[in-house]
N, C-alpha and C positions, 0 to 999 in steps of 0.2 A: 318611354322616358326621354328618348332622344328626339322625339317628334318625327321619326321616320316610319315608313310603312314596313310591314313584315316582309313583303316581297322585295323591297329595295334593300333591306338589311340582308336578306338571304343572298341576293345578287352580289353584295359586297363580300360576303364570306366565300362565295364560290369563284369570284373573279380574281384575276391577277391584275397588277397595276397597269399592264400594257394591253390587256385584252378583257374588256367588259366595262362595268360601271366605273366611272371616274368621280369619286366623291369630292365635293367642294371642301374648302378649308372650314366653312361654317358647319357642314355636316360632320366633319371629323371632330371639330370642337364639341359639338353636341354629343357625339359618341363618347368622347373622353369624359365629359361631365356625367353622363348616364352610367358609365362603367366605373366612376369614381377613381380615375387614374391620377397618379401623382405626376409631377412635372416630367420626370424621366420616362415614365410610361407613355405620357401624352406625346413627347417628342418621338419616341419609337413608333407610335401609331402613324405620325405624319411621315416618317421615313418609309414605313411599309407602303404607304400610299403614294410615295414619291412626290410629296408636297413640301414646299418650304416650311421650315419650323417657324411658327409665329414668334416674333421677337417682342412685339408690343403686348403690354398688359391691359390694353384698352380695347374697346370695341366689342361687338357681339360675339366675336370669335375668341375673345380672351379666355384664358384658362382660369377657372375659379380657384382662388387660393384655398388649399386643402383645409386650413383652420376654419375659414368661414363656411365652407361647405359642410364640415363636420358639425358645426353649430346649427346650421340650417336643418340638417338631418334630425336633430334632437328637438326641434321646435314644431312638433307635430300638431300641437293644440293652439298655435299662435300664428297668425298670418305673417309671413316673413319671405324676404327675397334678397338675393345678392345682386348688387348693381355696381356699375363702374362709377368713376367720379363725374362722368357725363350723363349719369342716370340711364344707362343702358342695362336692361335686365339680363343677367347671366344665368340665374337659376332662381326658382321660387317653388314654394309648396302649394298644395291645392287650395288651402285657405286664403292665401294671398290672391289667387285668381278669383275665388268666390267673392272676396271683399272688394278688390280693385278692378276686376275685369282683366282681360288678356293684355299682355304687354305688346307694344308695337312690334309687328313682324316685318321689319324693314332692315335695310342696310344703309350705311352712311349716316348723316345727321338725323334722318327720320327714325332711326332706331332709338334715339334718346327721348325719354319722357319729357324732358325740359323743352326740347325742340318742338315736340307735338303740342305741349302746353301753349306755346305762343303762336302756333300755325294751324292747329286743328281744333275748332271750337268744341267738338264732341269730347275731346280729352278732358274738358273741365266739367262735364256733366255729373261726375261722381263727387263733386264738391259744391257746397252752397255758394251762390253767386256773391254773397257778401264777404266771403273769405278769399275770393280770387285775388284781390290786390295784395293781400298778405303773402299768399303762396308765390305770386309773381316776384315780389321783393326777395323772398327767401331763396327761390331758385336762382335768381340772377346773382345774388351775393355769393351763393355757394359755387356757381360757375366761375365767378371772378377768382375765387380761391383756387379752383382747379386749374384755370388758365395760368395763374401765377406760378403754381407748383410745376406745371409742365414746361413752362418757358415757351420758346418758339416752336410750338408743336403744330404740325400742319392740320391735324384732325380738329383740334379745338379752334384754330384760326378759321378754318373753313366753316365750322358750325356757327361761330359768332358772326362772321360776315353774312352768312345766309339769314340768320335771325335778324340782323340789323336791316336787311333789305325787306324782309317780309313782315316785320312787326314794329310798329312805331312805339308800342308799349315797351317792348324789350329794349329798343335803342335808347329810349329815355332813361330807363332804369340802369342800363349798362353805363351810361355817361355819368351817373352819380358816383361810380367807382366804389360803391359799398362792398365790403368783403367780409364774409362770415361763413365758416364751415358749418353746415347743418349737422347738429348732433342730437337735438331733441326738439320736438314740436308737438303741439296739441292740435289734433285735426278732427274735423267733422266729415264723415264719409256718407254719401247718399247711396244707400243700397236699395235696389229695386224691390226687395221683399221686406226688408227690416226697417226701412226708413232711414233717418239720420242716426248714425252711430258715432258717438264721441269717444275718441281713443287718443292715447299717448303714443307718439311715434319716436322710436329710438334708433340711433345709428351707431354701429360699432365699426370703426375704420380699421383697415389693415395697416400694418406698420408703415408702408410706403404711401398710404393715403389714396391709392389708385382704385381700391375696391372697398365696399362697405356692406355690412349686413344690416338690413332694414327690417324692423319688426314692430308690430302694433300690439298694444295691451291696454288694459283698463283696470282701475282699482277694484279689488274684490268686493262683491256686493253691489257694485254700481250697475246702472242700466246698461252701460257699454259692455260690462263683463257678461251680463245675461245675454245680450245680443250676440256676442262672440260665441257663446255656447250654442245658441240657436243656429248660428252660421255654420258651425261644424256639422249640424244635423241636416239642415236643408241644402247645404252645398253639394252633397252627394245624391240628392234627390232631384227629380224633375220639379221645377218650381211651379209648373202649371200655368205659365203665361208666356206670351211672345212679345217681342218689342212693339210698343204702342198700345198694349192692352194691360188692364189691371191684373195683378197677381191674384190667384185664388187664395182664399183665406185658409190657413192651416189650422190644426187644432190648437197650436200655440197662440195664433192670432185670435181665435174665438175665445180663448180663456183670458184675453186681455194683455198678454205678454208683449204684443206688438203695437199696442196703442201708444 
């Protein structure tokens, strides 16, 4: 659950802070999430490891707010993840990974999905090309709101400067100064086995706006709802294809459900 190997975790339990494995702040944050620690318990964990207690609620090492994490635990049949206001994934369920693919495993600006959207073409492959301009506008307007909320924050300033250098599209959209917190959107997701899935995307923001619970759903009886049910079935199975090859047809596909 923390993304650590069993051997590494065993060494953590056996070692003292001065003799043995020295866990990074990111590894400690991952452990705190996996163990569902509250803020006081998380701080105690960092003290045991003799690491500075994180003061920022931002970035991949941020501690997930307990209320959002509790809701995420209850969304077992719905793709959902908790992200920061810079779209860095803090926690997610299995269905979110099956639907959206793995989140960026980086530090710094590259940990943000928005940063990857404008700098890595592969990030856009899960979305139809005709929808890319809409998503770009929404991401930039949402980032403008986050930047205004944070004020003179070094993290967002660095990210915006890097994006302006690397993406003409981002720079042009940023200069429009459109501001809009993303709360709801209709999305088309291109899944490698199920094809295009049309879903409604909702955001539940924390009280301070620094984190949000993001989840996907579809009206009952809709094709999107049927595809989500299939996603929960095939997500835990071998899909029977590798990158660059066509997926094997499942029994659901042969019955016409995937047409």
